[in-house]
N, CA, C and O atoms as CSV, one atom per row, in Angstrom:
chain,resi,resn,atom,element,x,y,z
A,1,MET,N,N,299.603,180.038,196.387
A,1,MET,CA,C,300.861,179.362,196.697
A,1,MET,C,C,300.565,178.058,197.428
A,1,MET,O,O,299.595,177.953,198.179
A,2,ALA,N,N,301.416,177.076,197.194
A,2,ALA,CA,C,301.247,175.780,197.842
A,2,ALA,C,C,301.874,175.815,199.232
A,2,ALA,O,O,303.021,176.228,199.406
A,3,ASN,N,N,301.105,175.378,200.203
A,3,ASN,CA,C,301.607,175.305,201.578
A,3,ASN,C,C,301.815,173.849,201.968
A,3,ASN,O,O,301.219,172.942,201.388
A,4,ARG,N,N,302.663,173.647,202.951
A,4,ARG,CA,C,302.845,172.311,203.513
A,4,ARG,C,C,303.020,172.429,205.017
A,4,ARG,O,O,303.480,173.449,205.530
A,5,SER,N,N,302.643,171.365,205.711
A,5,SER,CA,C,302.856,171.275,207.160
A,5,SER,C,C,303.823,170.145,207.419
A,5,SER,O,O,303.677,169.050,206.877
A,6,VAL,N,N,304.817,170.416,208.255
A,6,VAL,CA,C,305.797,169.403,208.636
A,6,VAL,C,C,305.635,169.174,210.130
A,6,VAL,O,O,305.844,170.084,210.933
A,7,GLU,N,N,305.259,167.946,210.499
A,7,GLU,CA,C,305.070,167.606,211.910
A,7,GLU,C,C,306.236,166.772,212.410
A,7,GLU,O,O,306.736,165.891,211.711
A,8,SER,N,N,306.659,167.064,213.629
A,8,SER,CA,C,307.706,166.271,214.260
A,8,SER,C,C,307.473,166.305,215.766
A,8,SER,O,O,306.586,167.004,216.256
A,9,PHE,N,N,308.277,165.545,216.483
A,9,PHE,CA,C,308.172,165.513,217.936
A,9,PHE,C,C,309.511,165.903,218.542
A,9,PHE,O,O,310.568,165.449,218.104
A,10,LEU,N,N,309.444,166.744,219.549
A,10,LEU,CA,C,310.628,167.155,220.299
A,10,LEU,C,C,310.547,166.522,221.669
A,10,LEU,O,O,309.468,166.452,222.256
A,11,THR,N,N,311.660,166.065,222.182
A,11,THR,CA,C,311.689,165.494,223.524
A,11,THR,C,C,312.558,166.356,224.415
A,11,THR,O,O,313.743,166.562,224.153
A,12,PHE,N,N,311.942,166.855,225.473
A,12,PHE,CA,C,312.668,167.584,226.497
A,12,PHE,C,C,312.841,166.642,227.676
A,12,PHE,O,O,311.867,166.057,228.150
A,13,ARG,N,N,314.056,166.490,228.150
A,13,ARG,CA,C,314.330,165.582,229.278
A,13,ARG,C,C,314.171,166.262,230.627
A,13,ARG,O,O,314.100,165.597,231.660
A,14,ARG,N,N,314.114,167.582,230.616
A,14,ARG,CA,C,313.966,168.365,231.847
A,14,ARG,C,C,312.846,169.378,231.637
A,14,ARG,O,O,312.500,169.675,230.493
A,15,PRO,N,N,312.274,169.914,232.706
A,15,PRO,CA,C,311.290,170.995,232.544
A,15,PRO,C,C,311.919,172.145,231.753
A,15,PRO,O,O,313.122,172.389,231.852
A,16,PHE,N,N,311.104,172.843,230.976
A,16,PHE,CA,C,311.630,173.867,230.083
A,16,PHE,C,C,310.625,175.002,229.910
A,16,PHE,O,O,309.453,174.877,230.266
A,17,SER,N,N,311.106,176.099,229.361
A,17,SER,CA,C,310.246,177.186,228.915
A,17,SER,C,C,310.799,177.679,227.584
A,17,SER,O,O,311.980,177.509,227.281
A,18,VAL,N,N,309.916,178.295,226.796
A,18,VAL,CA,C,310.326,178.800,225.485
A,18,VAL,C,C,309.972,180.279,225.414
A,18,VAL,O,O,308.798,180.649,225.385
A,19,GLY,N,N,311.005,181.122,225.386
A,19,GLY,CA,C,310.788,182.561,225.294
A,19,GLY,C,C,309.786,183.053,226.319
A,19,GLY,O,O,309.728,182.545,227.439
A,20,LYS,N,N,309.004,184.035,225.935
A,20,LYS,CA,C,307.958,184.580,226.808
A,20,LYS,C,C,306.624,183.894,226.570
A,20,LYS,O,O,305.685,184.062,227.349
A,21,GLU,N,N,306.540,183.114,225.484
A,21,GLU,CA,C,305.272,182.508,225.097
A,21,GLU,C,C,304.871,181.333,225.981
A,21,GLU,O,O,303.694,181.166,226.301
A,22,ILE,N,N,305.849,180.522,226.375
A,22,ILE,CA,C,305.531,179.282,227.082
A,22,ILE,C,C,306.233,179.274,228.432
A,22,ILE,O,O,307.461,179.288,228.512
A,23,SER,N,N,305.427,179.250,229.494
A,23,SER,CA,C,305.999,179.174,230.840
A,23,SER,C,C,306.493,177.754,231.084
A,23,SER,O,O,306.378,176.897,230.208
A,24,SER,N,N,307.028,177.505,232.243
A,24,SER,CA,C,307.647,176.218,232.550
A,24,SER,C,C,306.686,175.052,232.275
A,24,SER,O,O,305.549,175.033,232.747
A,25,GLN,N,N,307.177,174.097,231.506
A,25,GLN,CA,C,306.433,172.898,231.136
A,25,GLN,C,C,307.211,171.676,231.588
A,25,GLN,O,O,308.438,171.720,231.677
A,26,PRO,N,N,306.507,170.580,231.875
A,26,PRO,CA,C,307.212,169.372,232.319
A,26,PRO,C,C,307.972,168.707,231.171
A,26,PRO,O,O,307.682,168.930,229.996
A,27,ALA,N,N,308.940,167.895,231.543
A,27,ALA,CA,C,309.672,167.112,230.546
A,27,ALA,C,C,308.695,166.218,229.800
A,27,ALA,O,O,307.659,165.828,230.337
A,28,GLY,N,N,309.036,165.896,228.554
A,28,GLY,CA,C,308.180,165.003,227.779
A,28,GLY,C,C,308.367,165.229,226.294
A,28,GLY,O,O,309.221,166.006,225.866
A,29,ALA,N,N,307.538,164.523,225.504
A,29,ALA,CA,C,307.564,164.644,224.047
A,29,ALA,C,C,306.463,165.614,223.622
A,29,ALA,O,O,305.305,165.471,224.016
A,30,TYR,N,N,306.837,166.582,222.830
A,30,TYR,CA,C,305.913,167.621,222.388
A,30,TYR,C,C,305.819,167.621,220.871
A,30,TYR,O,O,306.820,167.461,220.172
A,31,LYS,N,N,304.591,167.803,220.370
A,31,LYS,CA,C,304.372,167.849,218.928
A,31,LYS,C,C,304.698,169.253,218.416
A,31,LYS,O,O,304.247,170.251,218.978
A,32,LEU,N,N,305.487,169.312,217.344
A,32,LEU,CA,C,305.868,170.566,216.707
A,32,LEU,C,C,305.336,170.548,215.280
A,32,LEU,O,O,305.537,169.577,214.550
A,33,VAL,N,N,304.655,171.629,214.883
A,33,VAL,CA,C,304.131,171.747,213.522
A,33,VAL,C,C,304.726,173.001,212.897
A,33,VAL,O,O,304.582,174.103,213.428
A,34,ILE,N,N,305.395,172.820,211.764
A,34,ILE,CA,C,305.967,173.943,211.022
A,34,ILE,C,C,305.179,174.088,209.733
A,34,ILE,O,O,305.097,173.156,208.933
A,35,GLU,N,N,304.606,175.258,209.541
A,35,GLU,CA,C,303.836,175.568,208.336
A,35,GLU,C,C,304.750,176.355,207.394
A,35,GLU,O,O,305.378,177.336,207.795
A,36,GLU,N,N,304.816,175.905,206.123
A,36,GLU,CA,C,305.686,176.543,205.145
A,36,GLU,C,C,304.923,176.782,203.839
A,36,GLU,O,O,303.957,176.083,203.532
A,37,GLU,N,N,305.376,177.780,203.078
A,37,GLU,CA,C,304.783,178.026,201.764
A,37,GLU,C,C,305.866,177.908,200.700
A,37,GLU,O,O,307.024,178.262,200.924
A,38,LEU,N,N,305.470,177.407,199.554
A,38,LEU,CA,C,306.379,177.254,198.423
A,38,LEU,C,C,306.740,178.627,197.875
A,38,LEU,O,O,305.866,179.470,197.674
A,39,ILE,N,N,308.024,178.849,197.635
A,39,ILE,CA,C,308.474,180.080,196.980
A,39,ILE,C,C,308.465,179.788,195.489
A,39,ILE,O,O,309.262,178.990,194.993
A,40,GLU,N,N,307.565,180.436,194.791
A,40,GLU,CA,C,307.399,180.159,193.356
A,40,GLU,C,C,308.370,180.983,192.515
A,40,GLU,O,O,308.879,182.016,192.950
A,41,GLY,N,N,308.611,180.500,191.310
A,41,GLY,CA,C,309.437,181.243,190.367
A,41,GLY,C,C,310.907,180.893,190.419
A,41,GLY,O,O,311.716,181.503,189.719
A,42,LEU,N,N,311.267,179.915,191.243
A,42,LEU,CA,C,312.673,179.498,191.316
A,42,LEU,C,C,312.884,178.253,190.467
A,42,LEU,O,O,311.925,177.561,190.125
A,43,SER,N,N,314.117,177.970,190.132
A,43,SER,CA,C,314.415,176.771,189.344
A,43,SER,C,C,314.574,175.534,190.230
A,43,SER,O,O,314.884,174.447,189.740
A,44,PHE,N,N,314.361,175.708,191.534
A,44,PHE,CA,C,314.436,174.604,192.485
A,44,PHE,C,C,313.353,174.810,193.537
A,44,PHE,O,O,312.819,175.910,193.681
A,45,LEU,N,N,313.032,173.745,194.272
A,45,LEU,CA,C,312.016,173.858,195.320
A,45,LEU,C,C,312.603,174.535,196.550
A,45,LEU,O,O,313.671,174.158,197.032
A,46,ALA,N,N,311.904,175.519,197.041
A,46,ALA,CA,C,312.310,176.199,198.271
A,46,ALA,C,C,311.040,176.626,199.000
A,46,ALA,O,O,310.037,176.988,198.385
A,47,TYR,N,N,311.113,176.573,200.327
A,47,TYR,CA,C,309.953,176.932,201.142
A,47,TYR,C,C,310.329,178.018,202.133
A,47,TYR,O,O,311.465,178.098,202.600
A,48,ARG,N,N,309.342,178.851,202.441
A,48,ARG,CA,C,309.485,179.909,203.440
A,48,ARG,C,C,308.635,179.514,204.649
A,48,ARG,O,O,307.470,179.139,204.514
A,49,ARG,N,N,309.239,179.606,205.821
A,49,ARG,CA,C,308.524,179.259,207.052
A,49,ARG,C,C,307.481,180.330,207.364
A,49,ARG,O,O,307.780,181.524,207.372
A,50,LEU,N,N,306.264,179.885,207.617
A,50,LEU,CA,C,305.196,180.800,207.990
A,50,LEU,C,C,304.956,180.803,209.496
A,50,LEU,O,O,304.720,181.850,210.098
A,51,SER,N,N,305.019,179.610,210.097
A,51,SER,CA,C,304.792,179.533,211.547
A,51,SER,C,C,305.436,178.280,212.123
A,51,SER,O,O,305.649,177.284,211.431
A,52,THR,N,N,305.736,178.367,213.411
A,52,THR,CA,C,306.260,177.241,214.179
A,52,THR,C,C,305.369,177.131,215.406
A,52,THR,O,O,305.329,178.043,216.231
A,53,VAL,N,N,304.654,176.016,215.529
A,53,VAL,CA,C,303.651,175.861,216.573
A,53,VAL,C,C,303.976,174.650,217.437
A,53,VAL,O,O,304.216,173.557,216.924
A,54,LEU,N,N,303.982,174.852,218.753
A,54,LEU,CA,C,304.240,173.780,219.715
A,54,LEU,C,C,302.935,173.443,220.421
A,54,LEU,O,O,302.223,174.328,220.896
A,55,GLU,N,N,302.634,172.153,220.482
A,55,GLU,CA,C,301.409,171.700,221.147
A,55,GLU,C,C,301.694,171.450,222.626
A,55,GLU,O,O,302.611,170.711,222.985
A,56,ILE,N,N,300.883,172.086,223.478
A,56,ILE,CA,C,301.016,171.977,224.929
A,56,ILE,C,C,299.745,171.348,225.468
A,56,ILE,O,O,298.681,171.739,224.989
A,57,PRO,N,N,299.740,170.438,226.392
A,57,PRO,CA,C,300.868,169.835,227.086
A,57,PRO,C,C,301.514,168.726,226.263
A,57,PRO,O,O,301.149,168.478,225.114
A,58,ALA,N,N,302.483,168.070,226.890
A,58,ALA,CA,C,303.228,167.002,226.219
A,58,ALA,C,C,302.300,165.865,225.831
A,58,ALA,O,O,301.263,165.645,226.457
A,59,MET,N,N,302.690,165.152,224.794
A,59,MET,CA,C,301.935,163.968,224.376
A,59,MET,C,C,301.952,162.963,225.521
A,59,MET,O,O,302.973,162.796,226.189
A,60,GLY,N,N,300.849,162.308,225.744
A,60,GLY,CA,C,300.780,161.297,226.794
A,60,GLY,C,C,300.288,161.834,228.124
A,60,GLY,O,O,299.959,161.054,229.019
A,61,ILE,N,N,300.231,163.157,228.274
A,61,ILE,CA,C,299.671,163.719,229.496
A,61,ILE,C,C,298.176,163.804,229.273
A,61,ILE,O,O,297.711,164.484,228.358
A,62,GLY,N,N,297.428,163.111,230.111
A,62,GLY,CA,C,295.991,163.017,229.924
A,62,GLY,C,C,295.261,164.312,230.232
A,62,GLY,O,O,295.098,164.682,231.395
A,63,THR,N,N,294.826,164.993,229.195
A,63,THR,CA,C,293.994,166.176,229.366
A,63,THR,C,C,293.223,166.420,228.085
A,63,THR,O,O,293.725,166.166,226.990
A,64,ALA,N,N,292.012,166.909,228.222
A,64,ALA,CA,C,291.184,167.181,227.053
A,64,ALA,C,C,291.518,168.544,226.451
A,64,ALA,O,O,291.127,168.834,225.320
A,65,VAL,N,N,292.232,169.372,227.191
A,65,VAL,CA,C,292.545,170.718,226.721
A,65,VAL,C,C,293.966,170.745,226.166
A,65,VAL,O,O,294.922,170.374,226.847
A,66,ARG,N,N,294.084,171.186,224.930
A,66,ARG,CA,C,295.380,171.326,224.289
A,66,ARG,C,C,295.514,172.747,223.787
A,66,ARG,O,O,294.539,173.351,223.339
A,67,GLN,N,N,296.718,173.280,223.863
A,67,GLN,CA,C,296.999,174.609,223.334
A,67,GLN,C,C,298.011,174.480,222.216
A,67,GLN,O,O,298.917,173.649,222.270
A,68,PHE,N,N,297.847,175.309,221.208
A,68,PHE,CA,C,298.799,175.371,220.113
A,68,PHE,C,C,299.408,176.766,220.153
A,68,PHE,O,O,298.734,177.757,219.869
A,69,ILE,N,N,300.696,176.835,220.511
A,69,ILE,CA,C,301.331,178.121,220.754
A,69,ILE,C,C,302.388,178.388,219.696
A,69,ILE,O,O,303.295,177.585,219.482
A,70,ASP,N,N,302.251,179.539,219.036
A,70,ASP,CA,C,303.219,179.973,218.030
A,70,ASP,C,C,304.498,180.398,218.745
A,70,ASP,O,O,304.459,181.256,219.627
A,71,VAL,N,N,305.620,179.807,218.373
A,71,VAL,CA,C,306.895,180.107,219.021
A,71,VAL,C,C,307.910,180.577,217.980
A,71,VAL,O,O,307.829,180.221,216.805
A,72,ALA,N,N,308.855,181.376,218.435
A,72,ALA,CA,C,309.954,181.807,217.562
A,72,ALA,C,C,310.957,180.664,217.443
A,72,ALA,O,O,311.356,180.093,218.458
A,73,PRO,N,N,311.368,180.320,216.234
A,73,PRO,CA,C,312.336,179.225,216.059
A,73,PRO,C,C,313.613,179.422,216.870
A,73,PRO,O,O,314.172,178.453,217.384
A,74,THR,N,N,314.079,180.660,216.990
A,74,THR,CA,C,315.316,180.903,217.751
A,74,THR,C,C,315.108,180.617,219.238
A,74,THR,O,O,316.000,180.081,219.896
A,75,ASP,N,N,313.921,180.975,219.778
A,75,ASP,CA,C,313.624,180.673,221.183
A,75,ASP,C,C,313.550,179.170,221.407
A,75,ASP,O,O,313.996,178.663,222.436
A,76,LEU,N,N,312.985,178.465,220.440
A,76,LEU,CA,C,312.893,177.011,220.543
A,76,LEU,C,C,314.288,176.388,220.510
A,76,LEU,O,O,314.567,175.455,221.264
A,77,ASP,N,N,315.155,176.889,219.654
A,77,ASP,CA,C,316.537,176.393,219.584
A,77,ASP,C,C,317.258,176.597,220.917
A,77,ASP,O,O,317.984,175.716,221.376
A,78,VAL,N,N,317.054,177.760,221.536
A,78,VAL,CA,C,317.687,178.053,222.830
A,78,VAL,C,C,317.200,177.063,223.883
A,78,VAL,O,O,318.002,176.544,224.659
A,79,ALA,N,N,315.897,176.796,223.919
A,79,ALA,CA,C,315.337,175.858,224.900
A,79,ALA,C,C,315.901,174.452,224.697
A,79,ALA,O,O,316.218,173.766,225.668
A,80,LEU,N,N,316.028,174.022,223.444
A,80,LEU,CA,C,316.580,172.693,223.156
A,80,LEU,C,C,318.060,172.615,223.542
A,80,LEU,O,O,318.513,171.596,224.063
A,81,GLU,N,N,318.808,173.683,223.289
A,81,GLU,CA,C,320.231,173.704,223.660
A,81,GLU,C,C,320.403,173.649,225.179
A,81,GLU,O,O,321.283,172.951,225.682
A,82,LYS,N,N,319.558,174.388,225.910
A,82,LYS,CA,C,319.626,174.360,227.371
A,82,LYS,C,C,319.314,172.963,227.890
A,82,LYS,O,O,319.986,172.464,228.792
A,83,ASP,N,N,318.291,172.334,227.316
A,83,ASP,CA,C,317.918,170.985,227.736
A,83,ASP,C,C,319.062,170.016,227.479
A,83,ASP,O,O,319.380,169.193,228.338
A,84,ALA,N,N,319.681,170.102,226.315
A,84,ALA,CA,C,320.805,169.219,225.978
A,84,ALA,C,C,321.979,169.459,226.917
A,84,ALA,O,O,322.641,168.509,227.334
A,85,ALA,N,N,322.244,170.723,227.255
A,85,ALA,CA,C,323.355,171.037,228.158
A,85,ALA,C,C,323.100,170.485,229.548
A,85,ALA,O,O,324.014,169.954,230.178
A,86,LEU,N,N,321.867,170.601,230.039
A,86,LEU,CA,C,321.541,170.078,231.369
A,86,LEU,C,C,321.696,168.571,231.411
A,86,LEU,O,O,322.232,168.023,232.375
A,87,VAL,N,N,321.229,167.900,230.367
A,87,VAL,CA,C,321.346,166.444,230.316
A,87,VAL,C,C,322.807,166.049,230.239
A,87,VAL,O,O,323.232,165.104,230.905
A,88,SER,N,N,323.585,166.766,229.431
A,88,SER,CA,C,325.010,166.471,229.295
A,88,SER,C,C,325.723,166.657,230.634
A,88,SER,O,O,326.560,165.837,231.012
A,89,ASP,N,N,325.391,167.746,231.359
A,89,ASP,CA,C,325.993,167.991,232.670
A,89,ASP,C,C,325.646,166.862,233.638
A,89,ASP,O,O,326.505,166.397,234.387
A,90,GLU,N,N,324.377,166.419,233.624
A,90,GLU,CA,C,323.970,165.332,234.520
A,90,GLU,C,C,324.722,164.049,234.199
A,90,GLU,O,O,325.159,163.335,235.102
A,91,GLU,N,N,324.873,163.755,232.898
A,91,GLU,CA,C,325.590,162.543,232.510
A,91,GLU,C,C,327.051,162.636,232.937
A,91,GLU,O,O,327.631,161.643,233.376
A,92,THR,N,N,327.647,163.816,232.813
A,92,THR,CA,C,329.032,163.999,233.230
A,92,THR,C,C,329.161,163.798,234.738
A,92,THR,O,O,330.077,163.117,235.199
A,93,ILE,N,N,328.252,164.384,235.500
A,93,ILE,CA,C,328.272,164.234,236.962
A,93,ILE,C,C,328.094,162.769,237.337
A,93,ILE,O,O,328.800,162.253,238.204
A,94,HIS,N,N,327.140,162.096,236.676
A,94,HIS,CA,C,326.919,160.679,236.965
A,94,HIS,C,C,328.182,159.876,236.666
A,94,HIS,O,O,328.569,158.994,237.433
A,95,GLU,N,N,328.817,160.196,235.540
A,95,GLU,CA,C,330.044,159.498,235.160
A,95,GLU,C,C,331.150,159.750,236.182
A,95,GLU,O,O,331.885,158.830,236.540
A,96,LEU,N,N,331.272,160.988,236.652
A,96,LEU,CA,C,332.315,161.325,237.614
A,96,LEU,C,C,332.142,160.582,238.934
A,96,LEU,O,O,333.123,160.176,239.557
A,97,TYR,N,N,330.900,160.407,239.354
A,97,TYR,CA,C,330.640,159.840,240.669
A,97,TYR,C,C,330.148,158.397,240.641
A,97,TYR,O,O,329.753,157.861,241.677
A,98,SER,N,N,330.165,157.768,239.487
A,98,SER,CA,C,329.774,156.366,239.450
A,98,SER,C,C,330.845,155.534,240.166
A,98,SER,O,O,332.009,155.931,240.227
A,99,ARG,N,N,330.449,154.398,240.698
A,99,ARG,CA,C,331.357,153.539,241.466
A,99,ARG,C,C,332.560,153.121,240.628
A,99,ARG,O,O,333.698,153.205,241.091
A,100,ASP,N,N,332.318,152.673,239.401
A,100,ASP,CA,C,333.415,152.211,238.545
A,100,ASP,C,C,334.394,153.344,238.237
A,100,ASP,O,O,335.609,153.145,238.234
A,101,SER,N,N,333.854,154.524,237.981
A,101,SER,CA,C,334.711,155.666,237.671
A,101,SER,C,C,335.565,156.046,238.872
A,101,SER,O,O,336.751,156.341,238.726
A,102,MET,N,N,334.966,156.039,240.059
A,102,MET,CA,C,335.713,156.384,241.264
A,102,MET,C,C,336.800,155.347,241.539
A,102,MET,O,O,337.906,155.700,241.947
A,103,MET,N,N,336.488,154.072,241.317
A,103,MET,CA,C,337.482,153.017,241.533
A,103,MET,C,C,338.643,153.172,240.554
A,103,MET,O,O,339.800,152.998,240.935
A,104,ALA,N,N,338.348,153.493,239.310
A,104,ALA,CA,C,339.399,153.672,238.306
A,104,ALA,C,C,340.298,154.849,238.682
A,104,ALA,O,O,341.518,154.764,238.542
A,105,ARG,N,N,339.706,155.945,239.157
A,105,ARG,CA,C,340.519,157.101,239.559
A,105,ARG,C,C,341.381,156.757,240.775
A,105,ARG,O,O,342.521,157.210,240.876
A,106,ALA,N,N,340.839,155.958,241.697
A,106,ALA,CA,C,341.609,155.559,242.877
A,106,ALA,C,C,342.808,154.705,242.455
A,106,ALA,O,O,343.912,154.888,242.967
A,107,ARG,N,N,342.591,153.773,241.521
A,107,ARG,CA,C,343.694,152.939,241.012
A,107,ARG,C,C,344.746,153.809,240.328
A,107,ARG,O,O,345.945,153.627,240.538
A,108,ASP,N,N,344.282,154.765,239.500
A,108,ASP,CA,C,345.227,155.657,238.826
A,108,ASP,C,C,346.046,156.443,239.831
A,108,ASP,O,O,347.251,156.620,239.652
A,109,PHE,N,N,345.407,156.912,240.879
A,109,PHE,CA,C,346.094,157.685,241.904
A,109,PHE,C,C,347.132,156.816,242.616
A,109,PHE,O,O,348.269,157.234,242.837
A,110,GLN,N,N,346.711,155.584,242.973
A,110,GLN,CA,C,347.638,154.671,243.663
A,110,GLN,C,C,348.851,154.357,242.776
A,110,GLN,O,O,349.978,154.261,243.264
A,111,ASN,N,N,348.608,154.200,241.478
A,111,ASN,CA,C,349.693,153.887,240.562
A,111,ASN,C,C,350.611,155.080,240.345
A,111,ASN,O,O,351.775,154.898,239.986
A,112,SER,N,N,350.118,156.297,240.554
A,112,SER,CA,C,350.938,157.483,240.328
A,112,SER,C,C,351.777,157.858,241.540
A,112,SER,O,O,352.706,158.657,241.415
A,113,VAL,N,N,351.474,157.301,242.714
A,113,VAL,CA,C,352.224,157.619,243.936
A,113,VAL,C,C,353.492,156.775,243.941
A,113,VAL,O,O,353.414,155.552,243.826
A,114,PRO,N,N,354.684,157.415,244.073
A,114,PRO,CA,C,355.927,156.633,244.095
A,114,PRO,C,C,356.015,155.789,245.376
A,114,PRO,O,O,355.516,156.184,246.430
A,115,ASP,N,N,356.650,154.640,245.261
A,115,ASP,CA,C,356.802,153.728,246.410
A,115,ASP,C,C,357.832,154.203,247.407
A,115,ASP,O,O,358.064,153.540,248.417
């Protein structure tokens, strides 16, 4: 069967962990390699995932030692969703407490108070 490797990079903006396989890692860009095999006998191209491997540590962190850890795709999805939620919460908090936002709310409040 024909196999293929698909490489991509994931960016975590906050420290993260993935399932039980990967303990807390620093924020950064991580190389992800997905190995797939061609499903033969179909009238169209289709691939079956064989493995999902995350390279530790993040790209750009100077170290001669690298680990390639097989991770469950669902655990990886959960880690990415948590990271996105944390970033979204931080952006919301920043927006709520930014100077311009606070000034706009103060103006709205002043305009809503009857004379």
